C-alpha positions as CSV (number, residue, x, y, z in Angstrom):
1,M,161.7,48.7,-234.6
2,R,161.9,47.5,-231.0
3,K,165.0,45.5,-230.1
4,L,165.3,42.6,-227.7
5,A,166.6,43.8,-224.4
6,D,168.1,40.4,-223.6
7,N,168.4,36.9,-225.1
8,E,165.7,35.1,-223.2
9,I,162.5,34.5,-225.1
10,V,159.7,32.0,-225.2
11,I,159.0,29.9,-228.3
12,A,155.2,29.9,-228.6
13,S,154.7,26.5,-230.1
14,H,153.9,22.9,-229.1
15,N,154.8,21.6,-232.5
16,A,157.8,19.3,-232.1
17,G,159.0,19.7,-235.7
18,K,158.9,23.5,-235.5
19,L,160.7,23.5,-232.1
20,R,163.5,21.3,-233.6
21,E,163.9,23.8,-236.5
22,F,163.9,26.8,-234.2
23,A,166.5,25.1,-232.0
24,D,168.7,24.5,-235.1
25,L,168.3,28.1,-236.3
26,M,168.9,29.7,-232.9
27,A,171.8,27.6,-231.8
28,P,174.5,30.0,-233.2
29,F,173.2,33.0,-231.3
30,G,173.2,31.7,-227.7
31,I,169.6,32.6,-227.2
32,G,168.0,31.1,-224.1
33,A,164.6,29.8,-225.2
34,K,162.0,27.6,-223.6
35,S,158.9,26.5,-225.4
36,A,155.3,27.2,-224.5
37,K,154.9,23.5,-223.8
38,E,157.8,23.6,-221.3
39,Y,156.0,26.4,-219.5
40,G,152.8,24.3,-219.4
41,L,150.9,26.9,-221.4
42,P,147.7,25.9,-223.3
43,E,147.5,26.3,-227.1
44,P,145.4,29.3,-228.0
45,D,142.7,29.0,-230.6
46,E,144.1,30.2,-233.9
47,T,141.1,32.3,-235.1
48,G,143.0,34.5,-237.5
49,T,142.5,34.5,-241.3
50,T,146.2,35.4,-242.1
51,F,149.5,34.0,-241.1
52,E,150.3,37.3,-239.3
53,E,147.1,37.2,-237.3
54,N,147.6,33.6,-236.1
55,A,151.3,34.2,-235.3
56,Y,150.4,37.2,-233.2
57,I,147.7,35.3,-231.3
58,K,150.2,32.6,-230.3
59,A,153.1,34.9,-229.5
60,L,151.0,37.4,-227.4
61,A,149.4,34.6,-225.4
62,A,152.8,33.2,-224.4
63,A,154.3,36.7,-223.8
64,T,151.3,37.7,-221.5
65,A,151.5,34.4,-219.6
66,T,155.3,34.5,-219.0
67,G,156.1,38.2,-218.9
68,L,158.8,37.5,-221.5
69,P,159.1,38.3,-225.2
70,A,157.7,35.4,-227.2
71,M,158.3,34.2,-230.7
72,S,155.7,32.4,-232.7
73,D,155.6,31.1,-236.3
74,D,152.5,30.6,-238.3
75,S,153.2,28.8,-241.6
76,G,151.5,26.9,-244.3
77,L,151.5,25.6,-247.8
78,V,149.9,27.8,-250.5
79,V,149.0,25.9,-253.7
80,D,148.3,28.0,-256.8
81,A,146.0,25.4,-258.4
82,L,143.9,25.4,-255.3
83,D,143.5,29.1,-255.2
84,G,145.9,29.4,-252.3
85,A,144.6,26.5,-250.2
86,P,145.3,25.0,-247.7
87,G,147.1,28.2,-246.7
88,V,146.4,29.2,-243.0
89,Y,144.4,26.0,-242.7
90,T,147.4,23.8,-243.6
91,A,147.5,22.0,-240.2
92,N,143.7,21.7,-240.2
93,W,143.8,19.6,-243.4
94,A,145.8,17.0,-241.3
95,E,143.3,16.9,-238.4
96,K,141.5,13.6,-237.7
97,E,138.3,13.1,-235.8
98,D,140.2,12.2,-232.6
99,G,142.1,15.5,-232.7
100,T,145.4,14.1,-233.8
101,R,147.1,15.1,-237.0
102,D,147.9,12.8,-240.0
103,F,150.1,14.6,-242.6
104,A,150.1,11.6,-244.9
105,M,146.3,12.0,-245.1
106,A,146.8,15.8,-245.6
107,M,149.3,15.3,-248.4
108,Q,146.8,12.8,-250.1
109,R,144.0,15.3,-249.6
110,T,146.1,18.0,-251.3
111,E,147.0,15.7,-254.2
112,D,143.4,14.6,-254.7
113,A,142.3,18.3,-254.8
114,M,145.0,19.1,-257.4
115,L,144.0,16.2,-259.6
116,E,140.4,17.4,-259.4
117,R,141.6,20.7,-260.8
118,G,143.5,18.9,-263.6
119,A,146.9,19.9,-262.2
120,T,148.9,16.9,-263.4
121,K,152.0,18.4,-264.9
122,L,154.8,19.8,-262.7
123,D,154.4,23.3,-264.1
124,Q,150.7,23.3,-263.1
125,R,151.6,22.3,-259.5
126,T,153.4,25.5,-258.3
127,G,153.1,26.7,-254.8
128,R,155.1,28.0,-251.9
129,F,155.6,27.5,-248.2
130,V,155.0,30.7,-246.2
131,A,156.2,31.4,-242.7
132,V,155.6,34.5,-240.6
133,I,157.5,34.9,-237.4
134,C,156.0,37.2,-234.8
135,L,158.0,38.5,-231.9
136,A,155.5,39.9,-229.3
137,W,156.1,41.6,-226.0
138,P,153.7,41.4,-222.9
139,D,152.5,45.0,-223.7
140,G,151.2,43.9,-227.0
141,H,153.9,45.4,-229.3
142,A,154.9,43.0,-232.1
143,E,157.4,42.8,-235.0
144,Y,156.9,40.5,-238.0
145,F,159.3,38.7,-240.3
146,R,157.9,36.8,-243.4
147,G,159.7,34.2,-245.4
148,E,158.6,32.3,-248.5
149,A,160.0,29.3,-250.4
150,E,158.8,28.8,-254.0
151,G,158.5,25.3,-255.5
152,N,156.4,22.6,-257.0
153,L,154.3,19.8,-255.5
154,V,155.4,16.3,-256.5
155,W,153.7,12.9,-256.1
156,P,154.3,10.4,-254.6
157,P,155.9,11.8,-251.4
158,R,159.7,11.5,-251.3
159,G,161.8,11.3,-248.2
160,E,161.2,10.8,-244.5
161,K,163.1,13.8,-243.1
162,G,161.5,17.1,-242.0
163,F,157.8,17.1,-241.1
164,G,154.4,18.1,-242.3
165,Y,154.1,18.4,-246.1
166,D,157.9,18.4,-246.7
167,P,157.9,15.1,-248.7
168,V,155.8,16.6,-251.5
169,F,157.5,20.0,-251.7
170,L,160.3,20.3,-254.3
171,P,161.9,23.7,-253.8
172,Q,162.7,25.7,-256.9
173,G,166.0,24.9,-258.5
174,F,166.5,21.7,-256.5
175,D,166.1,18.0,-257.2
176,K,165.4,17.0,-253.6
177,T,162.2,17.5,-251.7
178,F,162.3,19.1,-248.3
179,G,161.6,15.6,-247.0
180,E,164.8,14.3,-248.6
181,M,167.0,17.1,-247.2
182,S,169.0,17.2,-244.0
183,A,168.2,20.1,-241.6
184,E,171.4,21.9,-242.9
185,E,170.3,21.5,-246.5
186,K,166.7,22.5,-245.9
187,H,167.6,25.7,-243.9
188,G,170.4,26.6,-246.3
189,W,171.6,29.4,-244.1
190,K,173.8,30.1,-241.1
191,P,175.2,33.5,-239.9
192,G,177.6,34.9,-242.4
193,Q,176.0,33.1,-245.4
194,A,174.0,35.0,-248.0
195,D,170.6,33.4,-248.3
196,A,168.4,30.9,-246.6
197,L,166.4,28.2,-248.4
198,S,163.4,27.2,-246.3
199,H,160.5,29.6,-245.6
200,R,161.2,29.4,-241.8
201,A,164.9,29.9,-242.3
202,R,164.2,32.9,-244.5
203,A,161.9,34.4,-241.9
204,F,164.4,33.7,-239.2
205,Q,167.2,35.3,-241.2
206,K,165.2,38.5,-241.3
207,F,164.6,38.3,-237.6
208,A,168.3,37.6,-236.9
209,R,169.4,40.6,-239.0
210,A,166.9,42.9,-237.5
211,M,167.1,41.8,-233.9
212,L,170.4,40.2,-233.4
213,G,172.6,42.2,-235.8
214,S,173.5,39.1,-237.8
215,A,175.0,39.5,-241.3
């Protein structure tokens, strides 16, 4: 596994919610990071059919443009009753005709699709958030770190924290949705603690242990 030579990397994202979460997760490590948006980089087309492929596309584009290692995350909601949808198309389900994203609309679309499948009871509404972090170098080398958070989909949405589909995702073993949790509760992990909770924190935990020597 290739290690980071220094602590300066690019976060290959324009998503404000993801950037906030990465900032929270990276704060304890003193990593100097700027976003692709801060560099004025365009968003590449995500043409992959897996989380790994899309994460690599974004990370490699930023690494090539800046000459620095770049970290990208591709993530999504996988619903069992919908045969894994929306999956890698999670953000697409929120897209409006004008190109903006409306996640209230996306959550409603997901709910309607589950009802069409007869998924009305909580135990029929299982799913997981998946996040794949890719760290890519300008020469094309990449390392991958995958995190998953199991749970159930609830309705109506609960909470105004987090972003995306967080208000309808009830993580396994908890009585709060991600949308009702503070950032500290949602991530559920800091260096020295055992296990993360959110999918992104679990992926980052693997990254930190492999790349930064974190416990």
